[in-house]
N, C-alpha and C positions, 0 to 999 in steps of 0.2 A: 091704250095706254101700255100695253105689254109689248105691241109691236114697237112703238116708239122707244121703250126702255131697252128691248133686245136689240134695235139699231144703234142706241147709244153705246150700250155694252160691246158690242161687234166693233164699233167705230173705235172706241177707247182701246180696245184689245189691239186692233190693227196698228194703231198709232204708237201703242208700247212696244208691239214686236217690231215695227220699223225702226224705232229708236233703238231698240237693244242690237238689231242687225247693222245699223249704221256705227253704233259705238264698237262693236266686234270688229268691223271692216276697219275702222280708224287704227284699233289696236293691232292689226296685223298687217296693214299697208306697206310697212316697213320690210315685211319679210318678201315682198312680190318681185323685187329687185335685188341684185346681189349689191348693188350701190346703197339701196335703202338699209340694208343690214349692217354694211360698214359705217353709215352715217349714225345709225342707231347706236352702234356699240360706243362710238365716241361720245354720244350724247348721254349714254348711262354712266360712263367713268368720269363724267364732269358733274361736279356737285358743289352747292353753295356750302358756306359755313353753316355748321352744325346740322348738317345732312349727311346722308350716306347713300352710295350707289345701292340699286336694286338688285342684288347679286343674284336672285333667282332668275331675274330677267336677263342677265349677263350670260348666265349659264344656259339659258333657253336657246341662245343664238347658235351654239356650237353643237356638232354631234357629240356623242359619249365620250368617244375615244381621241377626240381631238388633241393636237400637239401644239404647245406653245413655245417658241425658243426666243429668249430676250437676250440681248446685250447687258450683262450684268456689271460688266467692269471693262476697261479699255482692252483687256486681254483674254477675256472669258465670256461664254454664254451659258445659260441656264436653261434646261429642258423641263417644261412643266405639263401637267394634265391640266384640265379647265380649272379643278378644284385646287390645284397647287397654284396656280396662276392668281386665282381670287384670294386664296390665303396670303400670298405674297404681297398683293395690292393691300389686303387689310393690314398686314404688317406694316408696310410703307406709311399707309395712313395714320397709323398709331405712333410710329416712330418719329416720323416728321412732323407731328402734331398737326396735321391739316385739317383735322375735324373741325378746328377753330376758325380756319381760313378758306376751306373749301380746296378744290383742285379743278385745274382746266386742262383738257386736251383737246386742240382744235385742229380740224383738217384744213392745211394751207392748199394744198392740191392732190388731186386723186386721179390715177391713171387705171381704168378698167380694161380688161380684155375678158369679154364673155363669148363662150363658144359653146353652143348647145347648152347642157346641163351642168357645165363647169365654167368657173370664172377664177381669174386671179386678179387682184387689185392691189397696185403700189399706192401707198398713202404716204405723204410728206405731212408731218403733223407737228405742231408745238405744245409741249407740255409746260405748264406754269403753275406756281403758287400764288394765288391773288395776295396782293401786298408784300410779296417778297421782295427784297433787294435783288435777288439772282434773276437774271434775266430768263425769258423762255428757252427751253432746251428743245432743239428739233430733233426727230427722229424719224426713220423710215420702217413702216410696217409694209410686210408682204402678206396678204390673205389669200389663200386659197379655198373656194368655196364650190359646193355641189348643190344642185336643185333637186329635191326629192319631195314627194306628196305634194306638189304645188307651191313648194317655198325653197328659199335658200338657206343653206346651213354652212357656219364655217367650220372647215376641216383642219386648217392648219394656219398658225401666224408664225412669221419670223421677223426678227426686229434687227435694226442696225442704227448705227448713231453716226451722222455724216461727221468727216473729220477723222474718226477712228477708222472707218473702211474706206474713205476717200470723199471726194466732193459729190454733192448731191446728183444722182444720175439724170441723164439727159431728159428721160421720159417725165421728170418731175421738176426740172430746172425752170425758173422763171423764165418766160419769153418775152 
């Protein structure tokens, strides 16, 4: 009887351990490729009504001293740290009242260039507020990433708005 109980306990322990390892693997799969990190950040900043992004998870995708440069008007850009970027996004959510509607940022096309432990990814995206009369606004993000300790990290993001900077670059244009 003790032997059967021991085997049952060992079997249960192995099952729990395998479940935990699979769960951990699923939680970090997006870090294995540069494209996975980029897809994940767009998923994180997209949220339904009465929800909010997991800002700690967003923060975990960047190196500590990452730089984000966003087009903030037709004739200016603003340079942010990761925390400054998050603070600016939170302010947008509050000021535009998108807590009640949610927010969507969807990748339209992505052009990755990966070389060794560095990557550069151009992304054409559309940002929209569900239920808004305003049509989705397109933007282009340029991500620089590095691979360190077996995973990809965002080093910098620069942002432009088509029409302000010119037409959509050939690399991201619809073919």
